[in-house]
Structures are given as structure tokens and as C-alpha cells.
C-alpha positions as CSV (number, residue, x, y, z in Angstrom):
1,M,-9.7,13.2,-6.6
2,I,-7.0,11.4,-8.4
3,S,-3.7,13.3,-8.0
4,D,-1.6,14.2,-11.0
5,K,1.5,14.0,-8.8
6,L,1.1,10.3,-8.2
7,K,2.5,7.7,-10.6
8,K,2.7,4.0,-10.8
9,G,5.8,2.9,-9.0
10,H,5.5,5.4,-6.3
11,L,5.4,4.3,-2.6
12,L,2.6,5.6,-0.4
13,I,3.3,5.7,3.3
14,A,0.4,5.8,5.7
15,E,0.2,8.8,8.0
16,P,0.9,8.0,11.6
17,S,-2.6,9.3,12.4
18,I,-4.3,6.3,10.8
19,I,-4.9,4.5,14.0
20,G,-7.3,1.6,14.3
21,D,-7.5,1.0,10.5
22,Q,-6.5,-2.6,10.2
23,S,-5.7,-2.3,6.5
24,F,-3.7,0.9,6.3
25,N,-2.2,1.5,9.8
26,R,1.6,1.7,9.2
27,S,1.2,0.5,5.6
28,V,3.6,1.1,2.8
29,I,1.8,0.7,-0.6
30,L,3.5,0.2,-3.9
31,L,1.3,1.9,-6.5
32,A,1.0,-0.6,-9.4
33,D,-1.2,1.5,-11.6
34,H,-2.6,5.1,-11.5
35,N,-4.7,6.7,-14.2
36,S,-7.9,8.6,-14.7
37,N,-9.9,5.4,-13.9
38,G,-8.4,5.0,-10.4
39,S,-5.4,3.5,-8.6
40,V,-4.3,0.0,-7.7
41,G,-1.5,-0.8,-5.3
42,F,-0.2,-3.5,-2.9
43,I,0.7,-3.2,0.7
44,I,4.2,-4.5,0.8
45,N,5.0,-4.5,4.5
46,K,2.4,-6.8,6.0
47,P,3.2,-10.5,5.8
48,L,0.5,-13.0,6.6
49,K,1.0,-16.4,8.3
50,Y,0.6,-18.2,5.0
51,T,3.1,-19.4,2.4
52,I,2.4,-19.9,-1.3
53,N,2.3,-23.7,-0.7
54,D,-0.6,-23.1,1.8
55,L,-2.7,-21.4,-0.9
56,V,-1.5,-23.2,-4.0
57,P,-0.5,-26.7,-3.0
58,E,1.0,-27.6,-6.3
59,I,3.8,-25.0,-5.7
60,D,6.5,-26.6,-3.7
61,A,7.9,-23.5,-2.0
62,K,7.5,-21.6,1.3
63,F,7.4,-18.0,0.0
64,K,5.6,-15.7,2.3
65,I,2.2,-14.2,1.4
66,Y,1.5,-10.6,2.1
67,N,-1.7,-8.8,2.8
68,G,-2.0,-6.7,-0.4
69,G,-5.0,-4.8,0.7
70,P,-8.7,-5.1,1.5
71,V,-10.0,-5.5,-2.1
72,E,-10.5,-9.0,-3.5
73,Q,-8.7,-10.8,-0.7
74,D,-9.7,-14.2,-2.3
75,N,-7.4,-13.5,-5.2
76,L,-3.6,-13.9,-5.4
77,Y,-1.4,-11.3,-7.1
78,F,2.3,-11.0,-7.5
79,I,5.1,-8.6,-8.3
80,H,8.5,-9.6,-9.5
81,N,11.8,-8.4,-11.2
82,I,12.1,-11.2,-13.8
83,P,9.9,-10.2,-16.8
84,E,12.2,-12.2,-19.1
85,L,11.0,-15.4,-17.4
86,I,7.3,-14.6,-16.8
87,P,5.4,-13.8,-20.0
88,N,2.7,-11.1,-20.1
89,S,4.3,-9.1,-17.1
90,I,3.3,-5.5,-16.8
91,E,6.0,-3.0,-15.9
92,I,5.3,-0.9,-12.9
93,S,8.5,1.0,-12.8
94,N,12.3,0.6,-12.9
95,G,12.5,-3.2,-13.1
96,I,9.5,-4.0,-11.0
97,Y,6.7,-5.9,-12.7
98,W,3.2,-7.0,-11.9
99,G,1.6,-10.3,-12.7
100,G,2.2,-12.4,-15.8
101,D,1.5,-16.0,-16.8
102,F,0.8,-17.8,-13.6
103,E,1.2,-21.3,-15.0
104,S,4.7,-20.5,-16.2
105,T,5.4,-18.9,-12.8
106,K,4.4,-22.0,-10.9
107,S,6.6,-24.2,-13.1
108,L,9.6,-21.9,-12.7
109,I,9.2,-21.8,-8.9
110,N,8.9,-25.6,-8.7
111,N,12.1,-26.0,-10.9
112,G,14.0,-23.6,-8.6
113,V,14.4,-21.0,-11.3
114,I,12.5,-18.4,-9.3
115,D,13.2,-17.8,-5.7
116,K,11.8,-15.5,-3.0
117,K,14.2,-12.7,-3.8
118,N,12.6,-12.4,-7.3
119,I,8.9,-12.5,-6.4
120,R,6.4,-11.4,-3.8
121,F,2.8,-12.7,-3.5
122,F,-0.2,-10.8,-2.2
123,L,-3.7,-11.7,-1.1
124,G,-5.9,-8.8,-2.3
125,Y,-4.9,-5.3,-3.3
126,T,-5.7,-1.7,-2.5
127,G,-7.8,0.3,-4.9
128,W,-9.3,3.7,-5.3
129,E,-11.7,5.1,-7.8
130,P,-11.6,8.7,-9.0
131,N,-12.9,11.2,-6.6
132,H,-12.4,9.0,-3.5
């Protein structure tokens, strides 16, 4: 059941009792969207051994990649705090944005306009459908 108390922008913190679950054990999840169709979030505290340059060689930067969750781990997602620089960003909450134009983002990173304090990349996401 989708909770009415949850809202996008909330942080979900895993119960200590979730032991042995590789995805959610000790996870902190930023809820990026929550509505009657379900929820989408990103695990924000599990860095991987990859950098953005490992996954997108044309980006000349060493920003860490985080394990965003078990869904679509072959896709790259990002959150940031610079919507004025990244077109088509979606506001999550209070100055935190999700996605936007990736081509513009790559160029801005390569030109030193965006640095790692402004953006975080994720492989995959967490997601729940209603009634799950």
C-alpha cells in the first residue's frame, strides 16, 4: 500500500533488522517521486568502485557512482542542485533535482562548470508499485 505520509524528497532509512539484503541493508533512500502509481528513489549512501569516466568515457571527470538500487542497474541516473544549468530537470524537493538533459550535463562537467559537489550519479534505482 502506498502511504499518504510519504512525499518525494523524504529520506527512507532501512530498519536495522534488514540483514542479508544486499540492496537495502543500511540504506538511506532519497524518495525522488511518490504518487498513486508507485515510488522511485535512489540509495544515496552506497558508493560503487566506478567513476563517471569508467561508465561514460567522454566525460573527463572522476565523480563517484553510487548504487541507486536494484532496478535497471544498466541505466545511469543523476540528482543535482543546479537546475539553472541543466535543462529539463525535475524538482524533487527544496533545491534537489532529478535528471535533465544529459548531453548538456556532459559538456558542463567537461568544461569544469559542474563539479562533484553539485551532482551525484547512480546506477539503477529503487522502485515500488502500489500495494507492494
